[in-house]
N, C-alpha and C positions, 0 to 999 in steps of 0.2 A: 565542422571545426576539427582540425587535425590536432592530435595531442602533441604538445611541444611548441605549439604556436602561441605567441603572446597575445593575450586578450587586450584589445585596445580600448580607447575611450568611447568608441562607437557604441551606440545603444543596441542591445540584443533585440531579437524579434519580440513583439508584444502580441502573442497569439496563444492558441491552444489552452491547456489547463492552467498554465501560468496566468494568462489573461483572466480566465474565469475565477480563479482563486483571488487574485488581486481585486477585481471588481466586486466580488462578493464581500470580502473583508472590508473594503473601503465603503461600500454601500451600508453595511451593518454599522460601521463606526459613525457614519453620517446620521444614521437613524438614531444612534445613541445620543447624539448631540441635539437633534431636533425633537425627539419624542418627549422630553420633559416639558417642552412648551405646551403640549396638549394633555399629557398625562404624567403625573408625578411618579406613578408606580410602574410605568411601562418598562423602563430600563432595569429596574430591580427585578421585576418578574421575568424578563428575558434572561438575565444573568442567572436567576435561580434555576431556570430550566435548561440553559445552554452551557453555562460554565461547568468546568470539571470540579465536582464536589465528591470526593471519594466515598463518603458515607451514602450519598444519593445513588451513585453508580452501583454500590453493593446492594442497594434496595430496588434495583430495576431500571434506573435511568441510564441504560447502557449507551444511548446515543450521545451522551456527554463525552464519550471517548473520542469523538470526532468533532462535535459542535464547538467545543471549547476553543478550538483553533481558529474559529471565525470571529471571535470577540477580541477586542483590544482596549487597553485602559486609557491610552492617551494618544495624542497626535504623533509624538515621537515614537511611541511603541509601534503603531501601525505603519508609520512612514518607513522606518528603518527595516522592519520585517519585510514589508512589501518590496522595498528597494533591493534587499538581498535576494529575495525570492526571484525577482525579475532578472537580476544579473547572473545568478547561479543556476536557477531553475530553467531559464530559457535555453541555456547551452546543454543541460542534461536532457531536456525534452527533445531538442534537435537531434541529439546523439542517440537516445533510446527510443524515441517515438512516444506519442501521447499515452498509450496504454501502460507501458512499463514505467513511465514517469509518475503517473498518478498512483500506481500501485506502490511505488517506493515512498512517495510523499505520505500516502495514507498509512502505510506500514509504520513509518517513523512517527507520525502523529499519534496513532494508537499505542505504539510502543512507549513513547514518552509518557502518555497518560497512565499506562500500566505501571511504569516505574514510579511515577508520582504517587499513585495509589498505594503501592507496596511500601514506599518510604513513609507515607503519611501514617500507616498503621503500625510502623515501628516506633513512632513518636521520637524519631531521631532529631536531636537539637530542638525538641519541643514541637515537632510537627503535629498538626491536628487534622484528622480525617474530615472535619467539617469545614476546613479552609478551601477556598475556591482558587482555581488556576485558569487563566485565560491567555490566549495568544498563540500565534502560529510558530513560535520559536522552536518547539520540539521538532516539528516537521522540517523547518528550515535548517536547524543544526544537523539533522539527519542528511539533508541534501549536501550540506557543507562537508560532512565526513565522506560521503560518497564521492564528491568532486575531488576532495583531497587525496583519496586513494586512487581513483581512476586517472586523475591528471596531476599526479604528485609533482612533476617537474614543470608543469605548465606555469608560465609567468603571467601574472595579471596585475593590473593596477589596483591599488588599495584605495578605493574611493573614500573620501574626496582628495586624498593625498597623491601628488603626482610622481609616485615611484612604484617600481614593480616589485612583486614578491611571489615566490613560488607557492603553489596551492598547498603543498604539504606543510609549509611554515605558517601559512594563514590559518589552517585548521588547527595546528599546534597552539597558536596564540589563543584561538577561541576555546580550546580545551582547557588551557590554563585559566583563562578568564572565568569559564563556567565553574571550575572547581573552586577557585578563590571566592566566587560569588556565593557559594553555598554557605560559607561561614560569615557572610556579610549581611546582617539583618536588614539593612536598607535596600537590599536587592530583591526583596519580595519573598524571602523564606522558601516555602515549599515549591513555588513556581519555578525556581531555579533548577530543581531536579528534573524538570521537563527538558531542559537543555541537555543535561547529561544523558537522559533517556533517549533523546533524539540522536545524539552522537553514537550511543551504543547500538541502536537499531539501524542507523545508517551503515555502520560497520558490518552488522550481521547481514544486511541486505546485499551489500557488495560481495561479501565472502560466501554466502550460502544460498542466496535466492537463485532460482533457475534463470538461465540466460535469456529465455524468451518471456519471462514474467510468470507470476503466480497464476493468473487467470488462464493463460494458455496451457500451462502444465495441468491445472485442475480440470480444464475441459477435456484434455487428452485422457486423463485418468478416468473421468466420468464416462466418456464415450467408450473407452476400452472396457470398463467394468460392465457397461450396459450391453455391449456386443458379446462379452463373455456370457452374460446372463441369457441372452437370446439364443446363443449357440447351445448352452446347456438345456434350455427348454426344448429346442429342436431335437437334440439327441434323446431327451427323455420321451418326447412324443413319438420319435421313431421307434424306440424300444417297445413302447406300449402298442404301437401299430403292428410291430412284428409279432408280439404275443397274441394280439387279437386275430391276425390272419392265420397264425399257426393253429389257434383253436378252431378255425374254420377250414382246416386241412389245406391251407395255401401258404406258400412260402414267399416272403418278400425280404429283401436285404437292403441295409443301409450302411454307408461307410462310417468311419469314426467321427465325421462331422455332422452326421444326420442326413446326408444326401442319399436319395434313392438310387439304388443300383439296379438297372433293368436286367431281366433274365437273359440268358445266353441266346435264346432264339430271337429276341428283339435286337441283340447286337448284330446277329447275322443279317437280319432284314434291313438294318440301318447301315450296312457296309462296315460292320465291325466297330463302329463308334459308340461310345456310351453317352447317354443323355441324362440329365438330372438337374437338380436345382443348383444354382451357383452359390457357393459359400461366401 
């Protein structure tokens, strides 16, 4: 998809991580509907372990930073979240690739959870650390922010209304809605802060995340550090070997990388070329 092209009514691809997330959230919601027919406590127990409850996270249930995004409270909740994820997330995944997309989504989900926990402990507007938060809205708002920044002038249809709006204006509308909802008790109280947290972390991702993604950069740093450690070990072993051979009245030499330097007579027999280990 080229930036500046109008997104039409045609459905985006239903594949990759977008498909996995939608199927998982939908499957869990269906389980929430069916489970009470067999066990009255099943849904309550699931929400106790998977919903984001700040006080529980602070006592070790750190998986809730992610799992809360898989639960939804109603059909409308899961339907509009998954619909937005499909229409926005599919285009971002096509543009970024699966790895970078899921990193961004997870980053926003966790970031929204951290903002929610921080606000809960300030007791702002009566917020309670024991309150639960569920829904993928934090991650989706983060994707909306990323889309609005990267495709600011991209025109898209505002489903289900048949008119076009630029992405930056759409994101602006959602920012205003999220801020207003904070002060509207009927909108779920603390859960609304996940929307603002998602918007914030979506902005941070676009502005500061490495262009190749966090995992690629982390792996590069890991292998770079590992190779530096091995080079240090080789130089250290080379120095020890030099000392050992000197104590036995023999001289051996290594370069600054720990590679063995053959003696001059070996260079002559080898036609003047040096042999050694490859760094």
